[in-house]
N, C-alpha and C positions, 0 to 999 in steps of 0.2 A: 816446492813444498808449500801447502796452504798455511795461512796465518795461524790457525788454531792447532794444526797438526804438529807444529814445532814444539808445543808444550806437553805433548803426550808422554814424553819420557820422564816427566816428573811424577813422583809417587804420591805426594800430598800437596794439594793446592789450596791456598786461602784466597777466596774471592771477596774483595773488600768494596763495599758501597761507601759513598761519601757520608759524612755525619748527617744525622736526621734524614735518612734516605727517603726520597719520593718514589712514586710508583714507577717512573722510568728507570731509576737506578736499581730498584728491586727486580724489575722485569729483566733487565740486562744481566744482572748477577745470576738470576734464576736460569736464564738461557744457557749461560756458561756452565752452571752447576749440572744441568740436565745433560749437556753434551759430555763433559768430562766423566761424569758417573757412568754414562752409557759406554764409555771406553775403558772402564775399570779403574779410573783414577780417583783416589780418595779426595773428596773436595768438601769445603765448608764455606758458608757465606757469613760474613761478619760486617758490623759497622761500628764506628767509634764515636767519640765526642761525649759530652756530658748529658745531652738530651736523650731520653728514652723515646720510643715510638708512642705517639699520642693520637695522631689523626685517625679518625674512625674509618675512613676509606682505606688508609694504608694498612691498618690492622686487619681489616676485612680481606684485603687482597692477600695478605700473608696467610691468613687462616683458611680461606676458601680455596686458594691455589696450592696450599701446602708448601710454602716457601720456607725452608729451614734456615732461618737467620738468627744470629745471636749477637748480643751487645758485647763486644770485645775490643777494648781500647789498645791492647798491646798483644796482637797476635804473634805467637811464637810456635816453633816446632814444625814449620812448613818448609817445603822445598822451594815454593814459589808463591809470591804475593801478587795476585792479579787484581788490578784496580779498574773499576768501571765508572763511567759517567763522571770523569774527572774534569777539572778546569785546566785548560792549557796554560803553561807558563808558571805553574805552581810547584815545579820540581818533580813532577810525576813522570817525566819523559826519560826513556833510555832507548837502546837499540831495538827494543821490542814493542815500542808504542805504536798505536794506530789512531790517527786523527782524521775525522771527516766532519769538519766544522760546518759544512753546508747542510748536513742532515738536521732534521728538527728533533729527532729522538735517538738516543743511544740504543734503544731497543731495536730500532730499524737496522742499525749497524750490526748488532749481534745476530739479528734475524738473517741478514745476508751472509754472515760468516757461517751460520749453521747450514744454510742452503748450499754453500760451497762444500760443506762436509757431507752433504746428502742426509742431514738429520731430518727426520719427518716431523717438522714443526706442526703441520696441520693435524696430524694424528695425535699430538700431545695437547689435548684440549686446555689443560691448566696453563701451559706455557703460551699457547696461542692467545688466550684471554689476557694473560699478564702483558704480553707484547702490545696487544691492542689498547689496553688500559694505560700503559705507559705512554703510548703515542697520544692517546685521548687527552691525558692530563697535561702534556707538554705542548699541545696545540690548541688550547682554549676550547676543549670539547670538539675538536676537529674544525672549529670555525676558522682557524688560522692555518690550516693544512694546505701547503702549496708545493712542497718539494716532491719531485717525481718518485723518488725511492720510497719516501714515507707513504705517499698515496698508493703505490704499488703494494706495500705490505698490508695496508688496510683492506685493499681490494682482495688480496689473497686470503686473508684470515677472517674477514668480517662475515659472520653468518648469524643465524638467529640463536645467539647464545644467551641464555637467561642469566648466567652468572655475570657476564659483561654488563647487561642492562641493570642488574642489581647493583653493581659497583658504581655505575654512573649516577645512581640515585642515592648514594651513601656518602656524599661529600661533606656532610655536616651532622654532628651529633645533636641531640636535643638540648644539651647544655649550651652548645655553640649557637643554636637557633635563638635561645633566650638572650644571649649576649648580643647577637646581631639585631634582633628586634628591638631591644632596649636602646642600642646605639642609634638605630634609624629613627626611633620615636623621639629621641632627644637631640636630633641633629640641629645644626645652625644653618639657616638659609638666607642668603643675600639676594633679594629679589631684583635689585638694580643691576648687580654684576652677574647674577645667575650662576652662583656657585654655592656649594654646601660644604660644611665641615662636620664630619662624623667621628666621634670619639668612642673607641671600643677598648675596654679594659681586658687584659689577659686573653687576647684574641690571636689565634693562629694566622699567619700571613695568608694562607689559602682562603680562610673565611673572610679576612679583611678585604681581599681582592673581590670576593663575591659580593660583599656589601657595596664596594665602590662600583662594581659593574651594574648592580641593581639601581643605585642612585642616579647614575648618568642616563638611565633609560627614562627618567622623568622628563617630560617635555619642556619644563621650565628650568632645568638644571643642565648646564653645559660642562661643569667641572666639579669634581668632588675630591675632597682631601680626607 
């Protein structure tokens, strides 16, 4: 029996993302949701934690791909809790766990599981875009893409999709742009040691990473904090 088929006997499944889910977690949960719904299994996607979804690209992914996710810290009334994009060794493992730590994206794992079930991923445009974007965000915009399975998924799904292109250009809101520009303008630079210190207030980790990546592209800066 295939991995996903063993769960088709459940009547109601809760698919849980990690707290403050990123694009890869959302895409993975969405893939399972599409599959179970296609088999007539009542399914829902939830996430917990204190933080609500704030990232502009995450909210756009949910909106444009139609990912039905809700903030629920204590899911009850389900026959099965299916967790995706979890961290190994945190008590999430039982006899039904599946770990492929060599993969760069959980979305690729779910993609392969759906292919095993003959689910037509390429015909499901919203899901295909979500999978691609999950991989895109987990591999530094494909710059760090190197594992064969992840490369194969990109090759299979990547087409001239306007929605995917739109998502790649929506990683920062206008408010975050103002925070980033102010931080970079007021940075500290040590010309002798060739490092910079950039202070950003109320800055999301994704935007903070973008600031750091931008700073180290300067020819006289080798290290940025």
